Each structure stands twice: as structure tokens, then as C-alpha cells.
N, C-alpha and C positions, 0 to 999 in steps of 0.2 A: 364574736367570731375573730379568730386570729388573722393577722395580716396576710399570711400565705393563703389561707382558705378564702379570705375576702378577694384577693387577687384572682384566684382560680374561678370564683363565681363571676367576677367581672368579665373574665375571658369567655366564660360560658355564655353569658348574656350577649356579648358582642358576636360570638360565633352563631348563636341562635338567631339573632336579628339578621345577620348577613345571609345565613342559610335560607331564611324566610324571604328576604328581599331579592336575593340573586339566585337562589337555588344552591344546593350542596355542591353539585358538579362545577358550577361556575364561580365558586368561592375558593380562593387559594389560601394556604397557610400564611403566605407573605401579606395578603390583604388583611387578614385577621390581626397579624402582628402590627402592621402599619396603623390600623384603626385603634388598636390598644395602646400604641405608643410605647412598646416594650422591646427589649432585645430578643433576638431569635432564640437564644439560649434559655431565656426565661420562659418562653412559650413551651419549648420542648421539655423543660423541667416538669411542667404540669401535664402536658399531653404529648406523648412520644410520636404521635402521627395524627393526621387529619381524621383517620378512621376512629381513633380513640376519642377524639373530640366529638365526632358524631355520636358515638355511644354515650358519652357523658351528657350531651345535649338531650338525647332521647331519655336518658335516666331522669334528667331534670323535668322533662315534659310529663313523664309517668308520675313523678312526685306531685305535680300540679293536678294531674288527672285524678289521682287518689284523693287529693284534697277536695276537689269538686264532688267526687262520689261520696265522701264522708259527710259533706254538707247536705247531700240529698237525704241521708239516713235520718237526720234530725229535723227534716222539713215536715210541714203539715200535709203534704200531698198524699193521696191514697196509695196504698201499698202496690197495686199493679203498676201505677205510674212510677213509683220509686224503683221498681225492678228495671223498667225500661230506662229510666234516667241514670241509674248506676252503670248499666251496660254501656249506654251512650257516652257517659263521662270518660270512658277509656277509649276515646277516639280523638284523632288530631282535630284541633279547632281550625277555623278558617284561617288560611295563610300558612298552615303547617304542612300542607299537602306535599310540597317539594321535599321536605325532610322525611316524611313517611315514605315517599316514593324511592328515596335514596336507600332506605333500610330494606325495602322490598326488592331492590335490584338483585339480580342473580348472583353477583359477586359478593353480596352481603348476606347470603342466606344463613350463615352461622349466626351472625349478629341478629338477624330477624328472628330466628328461633329462640335465641337467648332472651331477647326482649319480650317476645310473646309469653315465655314462661314467667318472666317477672311480672307482666301485667296480670296474668292469671293468679299468681301468688298474692299480688296486692289486692285484686278485686274479690277474690273468694271470700275472705272473712267479712268484707263490707256487704256484699250481696247476701251472704248467709244471714247476717243480722236482719236484713229486710225480710227474708223468707221466714225467719222465726217470728217476726212481727206479724206476717201474714198468717202463720199457723195460729198464733194467739187470737187473731181476729176471725178465724174460721174461713179465711180465704184460701189458704193452702192446707194440704194434708199429706205430709210425707215424712219419712225418716232419712237417715244418711244425708243430712242437709249439705254439708260441705262437699261431699262427693257429687251430689246432684248439681250443685252450683258450679263446681269445677267443670263438669261435663257440658253444661249450658254455655259457659264461657269459652271453652275449647271449640264448640260447634259454632258459636258466634264469630270467633276469630277466623275459622276456616271458611265459613260461608260468606262473610261480608268484607274481609280485609281487602279484596281486590276491587271493591266498589261495584261489583256486578250484582246489583240489587234488583230483583223483579218482584212483582206482586205474588207470584207463585212461591218464590223462595221465602218471602216474608210470611205468607200464610202458613207454609209448612213449619217454619221456625216457631211461630207463635203457638201452633198446635203442640209442638214438641215441648215448649216451655210450660204450657198449661198441664200437659200430661206428666211432665217430670216433677212438677211441684204439687200435683194433685189438686189443681184448680178446676172449677167448672168451665166447660167450653164457652168461649167468648170473653173470658175474664181479661185476656190480653188483646182482645180484638181491636181496641183503640189504636194500638201501635201499627196495625196493618195500614190504616189510612195515613198515618204520619210518615212511615218509611216509604210506602208506595207513592205517596205524593211527592216526596223528595226525589224519588227515582225518575219521576216524570219532569221535574223542574230543570 
């Protein structure tokens, strides 16, 4: 990695940590610069604004989410669990809620839509690989795999991004996933207990 790229990644890591610890709105560019020990001009060379920094931090988070999802594909877990795990991989981990909330703010709606599209683009080929594995095992029975996967991911993002998860919404979503991939009713039923349990906690 070249020196300039290494410096940029170091700044991203500092910004990420401060956004997690203090919240995006409560972190100033001056604080990031002070923590990094660099000149203000150096910061703005890499990131013209705080909003650009936020976008770069989210991109970094998505890269890590994609890495977690790819690890799921090669794991020994059953295919239905892989489907749920891949979808769940593209969610903020504990501590990243403040960053996700900043992206979902009304003033960042363009950024939110842009990043949602990137998540779907990254997740589609990964989840499609799992669905193909399910077809080979006789668990799923469907064609147009990538398009079906993309629809499931879009629905997941729209239904659960705001954190409003209910037992009814989870039940409906699992039914749609089963029908979309041509699975027997109840194939994804285990997720209902996992997500509904999380909604109660």
C-alpha cells in the first residue's frame, strides 16, 4: 500500500472510531485532525468534507460486511442458515448504530440511497451463490436467481432498515423468502424466533 493510501486509511480508522465513540454529529473535523496529528490541508486533500468522510467510512464498513458474508458461503452451516447469515452480515455491528443513524437522517437521503444500492450490488452475487447451493441440495427450486435475490435484498432493506421489527413482519418476510426461492413452507422458520426474540430484547 502506498504512503498516501495508508494515510487515508489511517484517517478513516480514526474517523470511524470517533463516530462510534462520540456519534457522527458530535464529532468535528477539527477533532479528527487533532487526533490524527496532521495539518488541516492534509485532511481536506483526502476528504473535502465531513460528509465525504462519512461516505468513505460507510464504504469501509460495507467492505467488511461483504467479507463476513463471503465467509458464510464457505462455512459448513446449513443453507437456510446461510441465507439468513448473509442477509444479516450486511447490517451494522454493535456500536455502529450512530453511524447508521447519521446515514438515515433526512438530510443524507441521497447518500442513504447510494449506499443501499451498493449493499445490494455487493450482496446479490454472494447470496445468489448460497441459493445455487440450495438448488443443488433440493432445498430451493427457482430460476432467475440473481433477480430473485435482488428483490429479497431490496425488501429486507425497506422492511427492516428503520429497526421496526415485529413478529408479524418477520413472519411475512420469511414466507416471502420461502416462496421466492421455491422452498418448502417452514424452511426459514428458524429465523422467526431469532429476529422476533431480538425485537423483544
